[in-house]
N, C-alpha and C positions, 0 to 999 in steps of 0.2 A: 503493499499499499503507500511505500516510500512515493513521494509525488504527487499522490492522488488525494484531492481535498475530502474530507470526511462528507462535506456537503455536495460534491460533484457526483451528477448521476452514473459516471463512469465506474464510481464506486461498487455498483451492483456487479458489472461486469468483472472486475477486479478479483471481488470476493468470491463470484462464482468459480473462477479460475483456481483459486485458492482451494475451496472446498472438491472442487472434481479430484485435485491431488492427495486429498487428506481422508484415507480410507476410515481412521478412527473418528473423524469429526462427521462424516456421513454416517456411521453407525450411531453415534450418540443423537444425532437430530432424527434419525429414523425409530430410534427408540423415544424421543420425545413424542414424536408424531403417534406412535403406536399408545404411549400412554394417554394423550390426549384422546384419541378416539376409544379406548378403552374406557375412560372416565365418562366421556359423552354417551357412550351405549349404556353405561350402568346408572347412570344420575339424569340423564336428559333423554333416555330411550324412547319414551312414549311422545314427546313433543316433538310436533312437525316444523318445518322451516330450515332456512339456509344455516350452513356452518361456515363460519366466516374465520379467517386466519389475519389478524392484524398484524403492521410490522414485519411483513414476511420476508422483505430482503431476497435473498438468494434461496427461499425455501423451495424444496423438493416435496413438500407435503401433498400437493395436489397430484404429482406422480405415483405417490403411495395410495392416496385416496380422492380420486378425481371427485368425489361431491364436495369436497372442500374448496370455497371460494378465497384465492389468496390474495392479499391486497398490501399495499404499502402506501406511505406518503408521498412517495415518489413513484413515477412510472417506471415500468420494466417490462420486456416483451414477454416474458414469460408469466405476468400476473394476470389476474382478472380486473383489476381496477386499482383508483386511488382513492384512499378512505384515510381520512383523518378520525385518529381513535376518540379525539374530543370532540368531536362535530360529525357523527356518522350519518352517511346518506339514507338510512333504512328507516322505513316506517315504524312509528311505535308497535311495540308487541308483534314485531315480524319474525326475529331470528331465533333459532334454536340454540345456537352455541356460538361462542367467541373463544377463538385460541390466540393468545400472545406468548410467543416463546422470545426471552431476552429482548422484550420490548418495553416493558412496564418502566424501567429506570429512565428510558429518554423521554418521559412525558412530561412536558413543563408543568401541566395543571392536571395532577390525578385525580382531582375531586372531579373534574368534566368526565374524565373518562368514565368513573364509577357511575357518575349521573346518567350519562348516555348509555351504559350497560342497562340501568334501570330501565331506562325509556324503550330500547331497543329489544330486549329479550320477552319472549314469551313465557307465561307463566310455566314454570316447569322446565324451562332452559336454563343455561347457566354459562359461565366463563371458566376457563382453565388458563392461569398464568404460571408461566415456568420463566423464572428469572434467577440470575446469579443470587447464591447466597454468600452471605459475609462473615463466615467463620473465622477463626485466627488465622489460618493458613492463606484463605483467600482475601482476607482484610490486608495482609502483607503483599500478596501477589498482585491485586487489583490496583493498586497503587503505582506498581511498576510496569504492567502489561499493557493496560488501556490509557494510554497518554491523552487520548482525545476525550475521555470519560472520567470524569471526577470520581474521586471515593472520599466521600465525606459523613462519616457515620454522625457527627455533632451538628450537622444542618438542622437547625429548628424547624424549617420550613418543608412542606411536601412541594412546593412549586419552585421551579428554577428559574422563571421569569425569561429564559432563554428562548429563541424562538428557531426553528429548522429541524429538519429530519434527526439529526444527531447531537445538535448542539445542547449544553445545559444537562446531558446525564448526569446522575449522580448513581454509581453502582451500589452505593448505600441505601438507596431509597427502597431496594425490595426487602 
């Protein structure tokens, strides 16, 4: 990613190339997708409506589960659409499930996201969030590995105030 702006749309292409070379990462994400669908079936199984992945980035969720609508705040050829998680374009009470993998800590105003979930989810539907856990080892690593993403456990606010697809991230938010 050297030389690629975190806000540049070319970031998706570069991330995709990296993911294609990393077998372990593909396996980890495959497990995330299976977990999302297992939880969906277990808890939202009788609910009708679309399944939506937010913040999909280079996701291959749809490859494994074609019924999942993949979206991100930035367009990409492999995604179904552009969706802002804090202002979703879905009708009230229309969505069965929302999946967000490694996305939550990027939200500038998480309260808006939760309000949107309450608005768009059907009764009996729900959301599966998978985000980094900041235990002792991760706390040390995140500060060093993710230069573009802050790690501030002492930040008193949920909201970063930053705007952009990747700006204002706080790994400790999750």
